[in-house]
N, C-alpha and C positions, 0 to 999 in steps of 0.2 A: 471335944478335948483332943490336944495333941498327945499321942503315944511317944513319950519320951525314950521308949525303948526301941524305936524305929528308927534306922539310919539307911541312907542311901549311899552307894559307893559304886564304881567302876566295877564291871564283872571281869574275872580273870579266868584262865583256862583251868584252874582248880576248882572252879565253881561248878564243874561239869555234872557231878553227880546230883548235887542239890538243885541244880535248874533242871534236869532230866526228871528229878522227882516231882516237880512243880507241873511238868507237863503231862504226867498221868492223870491229872484231874481235868478231863476234857471239857466239862461244863464251864470250868473257871479260865479257860485259855482261849487267845485268838492267836492264830496262825496264819502267816501269809503264804499263798500258794508260790512255792518257790523250789528251786533247784537244789538248795541246801536246806538242811534242817537248822532249827534254833540253835542247837549245839554246835553246828559247824560255824556260826558266828562269833562264838566266844573268842575274846581276844581281839575283836574289831573295835573301832571307835563306836560310840553311840550305844553302849550296851551297859545297863545299870541293873544292879540287884537291891532289894530292900531287906536289910537284916533287922531281926528282932531278937535282941539279947544273943547275938553271935549267930543265928540260924537264918538261912535266906528263905524268906516268906512271900517274895514277889520278885518278879523280873520284866524288863522291858528293853527290846532290841530294836532300834531303827537305825541301822548303819547305812551310811550314803553309798548307793551303788545303783545307778551311775552317781557321779559327782553332782551334790545339790539336790539329789533326790533320795531321801530318806524314807523307805517304806517301813512301816511298822510289821517287822518280822514276826515278833513274839510279844504277847503280854499274857502273863500267868500270875495267880496268886494263890497262897494257902486257903483252905475253906475257912479257917476261923476268922479271916479277915473279909472286910466287905470290898467289893470291887471299886466303888469310890475312894475308899480310904487308901487302898494299894496303889490305884491309878493316880491319885492326887500328890502322893509323896514321890512317886517315881517321875512324874510329868513334869512337876515343878521343877526338879533338878535338870531334866533332860532339856526342856525350854530354855532354862536359863544358860545351859552349855552350849546347845547348838546354834541359837541365833546371834549370840554376840561375835561368835566366830565367823558366821557367814549369813548376813541377812537374806540372802538369795535363796536359801535352802527351803525346799518343801517337805513337810512331813506329811505322808498318805497312808491311807489304810482302805483294803477292800474289806467290805464289812459282811461278815457270814452270819454274826450273832447280833440279834437286837440289842442286847444289854451293852455290847461295846460301842455300838452307833450312839446310844444315849450318853455314854460315857466322853465320847468325843465331841458330840454336838455341846455338851456342857462346857466343854474346856475351849470352845472358839473355832472348832473344825466347821467346815462348810462342805456342803454337797457339790462335787464337781459334775458328775455324771454316774450312771449306771452301768453295770456290766451285765449284759443279757445271755442267757444259756439258750443255744439252739441244737436241734438234733436233726439227723438226716432221716426223712420220711421215706421209708422203701419205696412206697408207690410213686413217688415223685424223683427217683433217681434219672438222671438224664446223662447221655454219653456225649462227650464233646471232643471234636478232634482238635489237636494241638496246632498253633498256628505254624505257618512254614518257618523252617529253619530254627525251630525251637526243639530242645531235646530234655528229657528228665533223666537224671541219673542219681545213684547214691551219693550223698554228702560225705566229702572227705576231709580230712584234718586240715590239709593245706586249703581248703575254701573258707576256712572260718574267719580270716581277716576280711575278706570282701564281704562276707555275710553279715560281720558286724557293721561294716559302713553301711550296706542296704539297710540293715535293722535301724541304725540310727538317722539315715535319710528318710524311711519311710515313717517311723514311729515319732521321731521328734524326742526332745530331752525328757518329756513326762514318762513315756512308756517304753523307751528303748533298752535293750539289754547290752550289757558290756560283753567284750570278748571272752572274759572268763565265764559270765553266765551262759553263754551261747555254747562254749565247750563242755559245760557241765550237762546242759540241755541235749546236746548230741550224744554224750555217753550214755544218758538215761533214757533216750527215746527209743522207740521200737521200730520207727520209721523215720529218716531223715534224708530228705531229698533235695536237689537243686535243680532249677531251669536253667538252661544255658541257650545262647543264640550266637551269633557270628562275633559279638563284642565280648563274650564271657558270661559268667554268672549274672543273672538278672533277677534272681528270685530264689526262695527256698520254703520249705515247710519241716515242721519238727512235731512229730505226734507220739503220743505214749499210749500204752496199752492198760486196761483196767478190767476187773471181771465181767463188767457188762459189754466190753467191746473195746473201743478205742476213742481217744480224745486228740483232736487236732490243736495243739498246745501253741503253735506260732505259724503263721504265714506272712512273708515279708516279700514285697516287689519294690525293685528300685523305681525311683520316681519317673524316670525316664520311660521305663517299660510299662508303668502302670496303663490301664485301660485297653491294653493289646493281647488280652486273652492269657496271660502268664500266670495269674492266681487261679483260673480257671483250669489250666493245664495241669498245675500242681494238685489241685484238689481232686480233679478227675483221675490222675494218676494214683493218688493214695486211695481212693474208693476201689479202684481196680486191685491194687496190691493187698487191701483188705477183704477181698472177695467179691467185690460188687454187690449185686443184690443180696447174695447170701450173708454179708456182714451183719453182726448182731446189733451192732449200735455204734454210730460215729457222732460225737458231740463237739461243739466249738463255743467258745465265749467271744463276745465283742462288745465295744461301746454301743450305748443305744443311740448315741449322735454320729455315729461313723456310717453315713449314708452308703459310700462306696462298699464297705465290707458287708453291711446288711443285704445289699442289692445282690452281690455276688453269692452268699451264702443262699439266699433264698432262689436265685437262679439254678443253683446246684441241687436244690430239693430240701434244704434245711429249713425246719419250722421252729419258731420260739417254743420253748417248754413252759414259759409264764413265769420261770425263775429270774430274779435279778438280784444283782449285788450292788450296794451303794458304794460309790468311791468318794472318800471324804478327804479333805486337804486342810492343813493349816500353813499359812504363809506367815512368815516371822515378820 
């Protein structure tokens, strides 16, 4: 039976407190690993809330950034609702508003919680690939000499435009980050470095700190410089900056079908942890 008291509308900035309250029930939320919080996206397109008698009881955010790539940044619902009930109400509106506007848009999610995967699969989402987690094994750490004429230095704000181009060229439309996202990533990182040769910046890495150690959040190399030791030099430098063999933990995520990335990390001493996170996609 349809609950006539449920109404979907666009989210507005004034919804901040009620959406924040939804996020406190962690078991009922999906969050995208992002440089912005779910609340930071309020006011953006593709953000809806579900109201019940005037109170917000669920929310769905999937803004397009980059263009035509709508990651599900947040889905959360109040405990008295069921996940299918909240999702069905929000997704039916989201789907009808996203795809007539642009049939080329993809809606995607990195799955952490099985219940959210079941919801998406039941709504026509399909598995694209899996994200695998790897961790540096201390006993396998190796030291590599950087290629001649390559230097590693801290990333500067003025590097960001070329880094955005490298990111787009290296990762393509599905995975690349926008200039704004990379700027936020740099400001939140604990280590951000670039690799330079005679032609200029040819690669970069961004890593974050956590109570267990550090996480290599992003590693990008321009297509022209790939296979020439740039990625190895950036990771090797990061390991040195983190204390080498003394570092407590360094982790990284990559796609299970990215052979070049997997080969690089294995060469550097990373081993799979056995954890994986499905990436599901809906094509209009």
